[in-house]
C-alpha positions in Angstrom: -119.2 -56.9 -40.1 -123.0 -56.5 -40.2 -124.9 -55.3 -43.5 -126.6 -51.9 -42.9 -129.7 -51.0 -44.5 -130.8 -47.4 -44.2 -133.9 -47.6 -46.1 -135.6 -50.7 -45.3 -139.1 -49.4 -46.3 -137.7 -48.0 -49.5 -138.1 -44.1 -50.3 -140.8 -43.8 -47.5 -138.7 -43.0 -44.5 -136.1 -40.8 -46.2 -138.9 -38.6 -47.8 -141.0 -38.5 -44.5 -138.0 -37.7 -42.4 -137.1 -34.7 -44.9 -140.6 -33.5 -44.5 -140.5 -33.5 -40.8 -137.1 -31.6 -40.9 -138.5 -29.2 -43.3 -141.6 -28.7 -41.2 -139.8 -28.1 -37.9 -137.1 -25.8 -39.7 -140.1 -23.7 -41.4 -142.1 -23.5 -38.0 -138.8 -22.3 -36.1 -138.0 -19.9 -38.6 -141.3 -18.4 -38.7 -141.3 -18.2 -34.6 -137.9 -16.6 -34.7 -139.1 -14.0 -37.4 -142.1 -13.3 -34.8 -139.8 -13.1 -31.9 -137.7 -10.5 -33.6 -140.7 -8.2 -34.0 -141.8 -8.7 -30.5 -140.8 -7.4 -27.1 -140.8 -8.7 -23.3 -142.6 -11.8 -22.6 -144.0 -12.2 -26.2 -140.3 -12.5 -27.5 -139.4 -15.1 -25.0 -142.5 -17.3 -25.8 -141.8 -17.1 -29.3 -138.3 -18.1 -29.1 -139.2 -21.1 -26.7 -141.7 -22.2 -29.3 -139.0 -21.8 -32.2 -136.7 -23.8 -30.1 -139.1 -26.6 -29.4 -140.2 -26.8 -33.0 -136.7 -27.0 -34.5 -135.4 -29.4 -31.8 -138.7 -31.4 -32.3 -138.3 -31.5 -36.0 -134.7 -32.5 -36.0 -135.5 -35.3 -33.7 -138.5 -36.7 -35.2 -136.4 -36.6 -38.8 -133.8 -38.5 -37.2 -135.9 -41.2 -35.6 -138.5 -41.5 -38.7 -135.2 -42.2 -40.7 -134.2 -44.7 -38.2 -137.4 -46.6 -38.8 -136.0 -47.6 -41.9 -132.5 -48.7 -40.3 -131.5 -52.2 -39.9 -128.7 -54.4 -39.4 -128.5 -58.0 -40.9 -127.7 -60.6 -38.1 -129.2 -58.6 -35.0 -132.4 -57.0 -34.0 -132.4 -53.4 -32.8 -133.8 -52.1 -29.6 -133.7 -48.4 -28.4 -132.7 -47.3 -24.7 -135.7 -45.3 -23.5 -134.0 -42.7 -21.1 -131.0 -41.9 -23.6 -133.6 -41.6 -26.6 -135.7 -39.1 -24.4 -132.5 -37.3 -23.4 -131.5 -36.8 -26.9 -134.8 -35.0 -27.5 -134.4 -32.9 -24.4 -130.7 -31.8 -25.5 -131.9 -30.9 -29.1 -134.5 -28.5 -27.5 -132.1 -27.0 -24.8 -129.0 -26.6 -27.1 -131.1 -25.3 -30.1 -132.7 -23.2 -27.6 -129.5 -21.5 -26.7 -128.6 -20.8 -30.1 -132.1 -19.3 -30.7 -132.0 -17.2 -27.8 -128.4 -16.0 -28.6 -129.9 -14.7 -32.0 -133.0 -13.3 -30.6 -131.4 -11.3 -27.7 -127.8 -10.7 -29.3 -127.0 -7.0 -29.8 -124.2 -7.7 -32.0 -125.9 -9.4 -34.8 -122.8 -11.1 -36.6 -121.3 -12.4 -33.3 -125.0 -13.7 -32.3 -125.3 -15.2 -35.5 -122.0 -17.2 -35.1 -122.6 -18.3 -31.6 -126.3 -19.1 -32.4 -125.2 -21.2 -35.3 -122.4 -22.9 -33.6 -124.6 -23.7 -30.5 -127.5 -24.8 -32.6 -125.4 -27.0 -35.0 -123.6 -28.6 -32.0 -127.2 -29.3 -30.7 -128.1 -31.2 -33.8 -125.1 -33.3 -34.0 -125.6 -34.0 -30.2 -128.9 -35.2 -30.7 -127.9 -37.4 -33.7 -125.3 -39.2 -31.7 -126.9 -39.4 -28.5 -129.9 -41.0 -30.4 -127.1 -43.5 -31.9 -125.8 -44.0 -28.4 -129.4 -45.2 -27.6 -129.1 -48.1 -30.1 -129.0 -51.7 -28.6 -127.9 -54.5 -30.7 -125.9 -57.6 -30.7 -122.5 -56.2 -31.5 -120.7 -53.1 -31.6 -120.7 -49.7 -33.2 -117.8 -48.0 -34.8 -117.5 -44.6 -36.3 -115.4 -43.1 -39.3 -113.8 -40.0 -37.4 -113.5 -38.0 -40.8 -117.1 -38.5 -41.6 -118.5 -37.9 -38.1 -116.5 -34.3 -38.4 -118.0 -33.5 -41.7 -121.5 -34.4 -40.3 -120.9 -31.9 -37.6 -119.5 -29.4 -39.9 -122.8 -29.7 -42.0 -124.9 -29.3 -38.9 -123.2 -26.1 -38.0 -123.3 -24.5 -41.5 -126.8 -25.5 -41.9 -127.9 -24.0 -38.6 -126.1 -20.8 -39.3 -127.7 -20.5 -42.5 -131.1 -21.1 -41.0 -130.6 -18.4 -38.4 -129.3 -15.9 -40.8 -132.4 -16.6 -42.8 -134.5 -15.7 -39.7 -132.6 -12.5 -39.4 -132.6 -11.3 -42.9 -135.7 -13.2 -44.8 -139.1 -11.9 -43.7 -141.4 -12.9 -46.5 -143.1 -16.3 -46.1 -142.1 -17.6 -49.5 -138.4 -17.0 -48.9 -138.8 -18.7 -45.4 -140.4 -21.5 -46.9 -137.3 -21.7 -49.6 -134.8 -21.6 -46.5 -136.8 -24.3 -44.8 -136.5 -26.8 -47.8 -132.7 -25.8 -47.7 -132.5 -26.5 -44.1 -134.5 -29.6 -44.2 -131.8 -31.0 -47.0 -129.1 -29.9 -44.9 -130.3 -31.7 -41.7 -131.1 -34.7 -43.6 -127.6 -34.5 -45.5 -126.1 -34.3 -41.9 -128.0 -37.5 -40.5 -127.1 -39.9 -43.5 -123.6 -38.4 -43.6 -123.5 -39.6 -40.0 -125.1 -42.8 -40.7 -122.5 -43.5 -43.4 -119.9 -43.1 -40.9 -121.2 -46.2 -39.0 -119.8 -49.5 -38.9 -121.5 -52.5 -37.1 -119.4 -55.6 -36.0 -122.3 -58.1 -35.2 -121.9 -60.8 -32.4 -124.8 -63.3 -32.8 -126.3 -64.0 -29.6 -129.5 -65.7 -28.6 -129.9 -63.4 -25.5 -132.9 -61.0 -25.3 -131.9 -57.4 -25.9 -132.7 -54.6 -23.3 -134.8 -51.6 -24.5 -137.9 -50.9 -26.7 -138.5 -51.6 -30.4 -139.2 -49.0 -32.7 -142.9 -49.6 -33.0 -143.3 -50.0 -29.1 -141.5 -46.6 -28.5 -140.0 -44.6 -31.3 -142.8 -44.7 -33.7 -145.8 -43.7 -31.3 -143.5 -40.7 -29.9 -142.5 -39.6 -33.5 -146.0 -39.7 -34.5 -146.8 -37.4 -31.4 -144.2 -35.0 -32.0 -145.2 -34.7 -35.6 -148.6 -33.9 -34.6 -147.5 -31.3 -32.4 -145.5 -29.7 -35.4 -148.5 -29.8 -37.4 -150.8 -28.3 -34.9 -148.4 -25.6 -33.9 -147.9 -24.9 -37.4 -151.4 -24.4 -38.2 -151.7 -22.0 -35.1 -148.6 -19.8 -36.1 -149.9 -19.7 -39.6 -153.3 -18.6 -38.5 -152.2 -16.1 -35.6 -151.8 -12.5 -36.8 -148.3 -11.0 -36.8 -147.4 -7.8 -34.5 -147.7 -5.7 -37.6 -151.0 -7.1 -38.7 -152.2 -6.5 -35.0 -150.9 -2.8 -35.0 -152.6 -2.3 -38.5 -156.0 -3.8 -37.1 -155.6 -1.6 -33.8 -154.8 1.5 -36.0 -158.0 0.9 -38.4 -160.2 0.4 -35.1 -159.0 3.8 -34.0 -159.5 5.5 -37.2 -162.9 4.0 -37.5 -163.8 5.3 -34.1 -162.4 8.8 -34.6 -164.4 9.0 -37.8 -167.7 7.7 -36.4 -170.4 10.3 -36.2 
């Protein structure tokens, strides 16, 4: 049995991964709130941005945390296609949940469907990402802890979408994002506690890419995307602000001599 180290760099990777999860959640919730105030193509575009933000935030959280993961007695590599697939699955499945909420007429049913779909997307991303691991040995899971991690993901996603439907103020959304970030991180580390690795020492080279060759640059790129998109959303006016501006312009035109 190999000894698993979940924080090889101390608190750096857990804290940074939590920040990424919160950033993705905050951006996704703000975009969902914007979508619910929009119509037509604008609503669709906001929902797509929300799905990409939440999916990217969750994926980045997972792999930033994995930068601190190690197993004594073996190197670790990542299968590149599976790692990219985990990112695509996160965005697509989370997108299904977000669109269910954005277009659902029956709010309670849409919330339950969206929370279930989004939560399963989070869990699927996590375990697909784990399936991308390549090491000298075999990986096994404790079923009860796996089930608990999936339940945490579904509950967290449902709570986050409920917040998007019912909370409008930026401060409340920020608090909801901190809670969702904590829940996503809890899901990740619950899933990691469920892992057992049986090491079979070998001198053969492992297939795949190292974290610094592939995972780290991609995580930095996606983190930059989250930061820049967050800045854009924060600076762009809401539908109400645009309406108020247009109303003020019309009033100024009618009152002009």
